[in-house]
N, C-alpha and C positions, 0 to 999 in steps of 0.2 A: 271326633273320636270319643268313645265312652271310657271314662276313667274306671279302673278296677276298684271294686267296692267290697268291703266287709260290713255286714250289719249284725249287731249283737243286741240282745234284749235282756234286761234284768227287771226286777220288780218296780224300779223307779223311772227307768227311761229306756229309750232305744238309742243305741250309739251307731253312728254311721261313719266309717273310715273310707275316704276317697283318695286314691293315689293320683296326685296332680303335680308331678315333678316339674320344677322350673317356673311354676305359677306364683305370683306374688299376691298378697291379700287384696291389693287394689284392683286386681284383674279377676277376682272371684265374685260371682253373683249367686245368692241363695234366696229363693223365693218359695214361700208356702202359701198356697191359695186353694181353697175349696177341695181339700184332701189331696192335693198334688204338691210334691216337693220337686223343684227344678234347680239343679246345680249346673253352673257353667264357669269355665275358667279359661283364660287365654295365656299361653306361654309365648312371650315375645323374645325373639333372638335378635340381638343387635350385632351386626357385622362390623368388624374393625379391619380395614384394609381391603385389598382386592381379593375377591373370592375365586379360588382356583378349583375348589371342590365343595359341594354343599349337600349334606344329607340331613342336617339338623336345622329345621326351619320353624317358623311360627306355627302354633298348633292350638286348636280350640277343643276343649273338653266339654262335653254336654251329656247330662243324664237326667232322667225324670223318673220319679217314684210315686206310688200311691202311699199315703200315710193315713193311719187311723184317725178318726175324729177325736179320739181320746187324748191326743197330743195337746199339751198346754203351749200353744203357739207363742204366747207372751214371754215364756221362759226359755225358749230355744236359744242356744248359743253355739258358737263355732270357734275352733282354734286351728291355726295352721302352723305345723312344725315339720321342718325338713321335707317339704313337698307332700305331706299327708294332711288332708283336711279332716278334722274330727268334729262331727256335728252331734251335739247333745239334744235329743228330742225328749224332754221330760213328759211323763204321763200326768194327766190331771188326777187329782186326789180320788175322784170317783172311779177311775179306771184301775187304780192300784189294788192288788189283792189284799184282803184283810182277814184276820182271824176273828171268828165269831165266838164270843164268850157264852158259855152255857151257864145259865143260872139255875140254882136248885130251888124248887118250889116248896 
């Protein structure tokens, strides 16, 4: 199943929010390789007692994105809070917009 995702961009980074309810950080995998970002997460449901009705089961989230080469992969970090994965994809210094100063001759 593909998690719902919001992607925001500012001058310093790209922010990716992925909705993965019930997934623990130990069951999330994030890989960036050759311009591709792969997210996956597994929600495990442990049953207690005899099951008389079951609609809520184990589920695997999986999603892949293309990411620009301007991402500083060494500084990428992730947070998980209340079932939402927040991935910070910082831009390299060369990719950030900058103001050019005009000198008077």
